N, C-alpha and C positions, 0 to 999 in steps of 0.2 A: 743572511746568507741563504736561508731556505728559499727566499723569493728568487735569488739568482740561480739556484739549482733548478727550480721549477721553470724558469725562463729558458733554460738550456735543455730541458727534459723533453724528449720526443717519444711518443708511444702511440700505438694504434688507437684510432678514434673510438672503436667499440668498447674500450676500457673506460671511457669517460675522461673527465679532467677535473682538476682542483681549481678553486678560485685563485687568481693571480696574487691576491692580497691575503692569502690564508694566514691565520694567526693574529690578525689585527681586526678591530671592530668593523672597519670599512669592508672587510672581506666577507662578513657574514659568517654564519655557523655552517658547519659541514653537514651534509646529509649522511645517512647510514651507508649508502653506496660509496660516497666519497671517503668516509672513514675506512671502509674496507680497502679502497684503492690506496689510501695513504699507508695503511698497515702492511699491505702485501706487496706493493710495488715500489712506492716512492721512499718511504721511511727506511727500509733496509739498505738503501743506497745513500740517502742523505744523512742519516744519523751518524754512521761511522765517519763520514767525511767531516761533519761539523765537530764531532768530538776530537778528531785527529788534529784539527786546526786550532781549536779554542781550549783544549784540555790543558789545565795547569799541572803542577806537580801532583802525582797521584796520592802521595802521603798527605800533603796539605789538603787536598780535596776531600779525602776520607775523614780527616780530622774536622774540617769545616762542616761537612754534612752531619757528622755525629754530634757536634756542638749545637747545630741548628735544631736537630731533632730533640735533644735534651732540653734546650731552651723552650721549645714549643710545649713539651710535656710539663715543664715546671710552670709555665704560664697558665696552662689549662688546669693544673692542680690548684694553683693559687685562686683562679676564678671559681673553681668548684667549692673551695673552702669559703670564699667570700659569699657565695650564694647560699651555702649552708648556714652561715652565721646570720645572714639576712632573713632566711626563713625561720630560724630559731627566734630571732628578735620579733618578727611579725607574729609568731605563735604566742609568745609571752605577752605582747601587747593586746592580743585578742582575748586571752583568758583572764586578764586582770579586771577586777570589778570597777564599774564607773564611779567617778568621784561626784558626790552630791554638790550641787551648786546652790548657794544662798542668794545669789543676785537675781534681780527680776528678769524675766524673759524679755528678749528684745522685741520691739514692735514688729508686726508682720510686714514683710517687704512686698512691694508690688510685683506683678508678673514680669514686667520688663526687667526690673532689677534682679529678680531671681534668675531669669534666663541668662542675663549678662554675667551674673556671678558664676553660674554653672559653667558657661563656656570659658570664662577666664580661668576657673579652677582646672578644667580639663586641659586647657592649653598649657598651664603651668606644669601639670603632671606629665604631659607629653614632653615638654622641654626638660624637666628635671629628671625624667626616667633615664637611668644609665644604660648605655649600650652594652648589655651583658649577654651577648649571644655567642659566647666562645664555643659552645657545643655545635652550633649550626654553621659558624664561619670556619673556613679552612685557612689557618695561618700558613702562608706560603713559606717554603723552605728558603734558605739562603740561595742566592742566584749563583750556584756553583755546579759544575759538571762532575759527576762521580765516574770514576773509570770503569765501574761495573755496570753502569746504566745500559750501554749498548748491548752487552751480552745478555742481560736480562730481557731487554726488549726483543732481541732476536729470537728468544725462545717463544714469545708470544707470536711473532711473525711466522715462525716455522709451524707452530701448532695450527694457526689459521690456514696456512697453505695446505696442510694435510687435511684439515676438516672440510675445506671448501672444495675439494676435488670432486669431480663427477663420479669417480670410482675410488673406493677406499677399502683396504683390507683390514682384518682384525689386528694385524701387527701394527699398521699405521694408526689405528684408533688407539691402541695401547701407548704408542709413542707420543701421540698428541696429548693424551691424558697425563702422561708423565711430564711433558713440557709445561702444560698449564699449571700443574701442581708446583713445579719448581719455580715458575714465574711468580705465582702468588706468594709463595714462601719467601722468596728473595725480596719481594716488595716490602715486607716487614723490616728486613735488615737495611734496605736502602732508604726507605722513606718514613719508617715508623709504623707501629701497629694500627694507628688511628686512620691510616689511609685506606684500609681494607673496607670494602663496601659489599652489600648483598650481591651485586653483580659479579664480584670475584667468586663468590660461592656458587652462584648459578653457572658460571663458566666451567667449574670443575665437573659439572654433570653433563656438559655438552657431549663428550665422547659416549656416554651411556645412551643419550638420545640418538646419536648416529648409529650405534649398534642396534638399537631397537627399531628405528624407522628408516634407516638408510641414509644416503648422503644428504647434507643440509640443503642442497639445491632443490630437493623435492618438497621441503616443508618450511623453508625460511619465510620471513615476513617482510621482505623488501617491498612487496607490492603495497602493503599497508603503510609502510614508512613513506613511500612515494605519494600515496594519497594524502597523507598528512602534510607533505610539502605543497601539494597542489592546493589544498584548502588554505594553508597559511599564505599562499601567494595572492589570494583574492583580496581585493580592496574592500574593506567593510566599513570604513569611516567610523570605527569604534561604536557601531550601532548595537543596540540591545533590545530586550523586551519583545522578542519575536522577529525583529527586523533583520537580525544577523542571519537567521536561517533562510529567510527569503532572499537575501543578497547572495548567499552561497548557492542557492538553487538557480538563481538567474545566471550567475557566472558559469556554473557547471553546465546549464542548458545551452548557453551561448557557445561554449567550447565544444560540446558534443555536436551541436548543429553544424558548426563550421567544419569539424572533422568529417561528419557524415556527407556534407555537400562536396567536400574535396575528394572523398573516396568513391563517389559514384562513378560507375563505369561509363555512363552516357554523357558525362561532363567532358566537353572538348573545347578547343579553342583557347583563347588567351586566358580565360579564368581558370580552366583546368590546368594549363601549364604553370601558371603563376602559383596556384595552390600547391601543386606537386613540388615545385622548387622551394616554396616557402617551408613546407613541412620537412622536406629532406635536409634543408639547411639549418633549421632551428629546432627541430623536434629532438628532444632527449627522452626517449621512451624506455630507457632502461628501468626494469622492475615494474613495468605497467602491464595492464591487461593487453594493450596493443602489442607490446613486445612478445608477450606469451602467445597471442594469437598468431603473430608472424612465425614464431618458432614452431607452433603446431602445424601451421599451413605448410611450412618447409618440410617437416617430417612426413606429413601426409602425402605431399608430392613425391617424396623419395620412396615411400611405401608403395604408392600406386605404380610408379615406374618399375620398381622391383617386381611387383606382381605381374605386370605386363610382360616383362622379360622372362619370367619364370615359366610361362606356358607357351610363349611364342617359339616356333622352330628357329633353329640357329641361323637359317638363311634369311629370316625376316627381321632379325635383331640388327 
């Protein structure tokens, strides 16, 4: 249903866009800017609509979610106990004295036989090793919609809208901090305590950073996230041993040279027009140095125009 909502969703181009297959492997992963777009624009509209259509009986949904959380906790407790018993057994085996053998030692094996034996033993160990990664793996909850999920998520959306504003007051900072605290506290009730991650704790301190350094727009790291995306988009052919860095440099140098050639003022004719149309049609410079330079140039032109008008007589303006 989300894909259908996205297909009918129309918004200004300067906001960016989401992949048409968001949420499936073919759609790829979202960038930081796309996650912000999802949380502040699209999700506040799509999530209540999805919950309204597919939400089952609220009482049954709450009971099903609670049972799923308890089942997951029991499973992790059982895995932890099994791991503890395994470690205890291994410690007992290590501390026990070796048993003296009265049989004659076996004849020395050849190098090829020894290598084959080691590889076979290692392979058996890999096959026989149980997949006991319950602490690292996240057991998904039952596929049920909780009636309190939308209201909890809306608190995060509202906090983001407040914190991402170009101008923000102390009252709005306090309101955003309260919303973030309530959002993280309700996550424990809705999904269990084990869903809390360090990022949830870091988010609680975001209002303090805004109070100390000003609006997030002045010191956020979308530029660096964008550069990570640019580097990931380069084709490296899984090279290593110093070749990967050279590939990155060649690709980056090619992109910079193309941009420099297209931005030259003396470039005219068919090539200049084609380059201009190409970059205007396909360039997504949100969060890049290029976008920052354009914004600074725009402010500089406005400032120059304002200074000219400030000293000119009224009949010359």
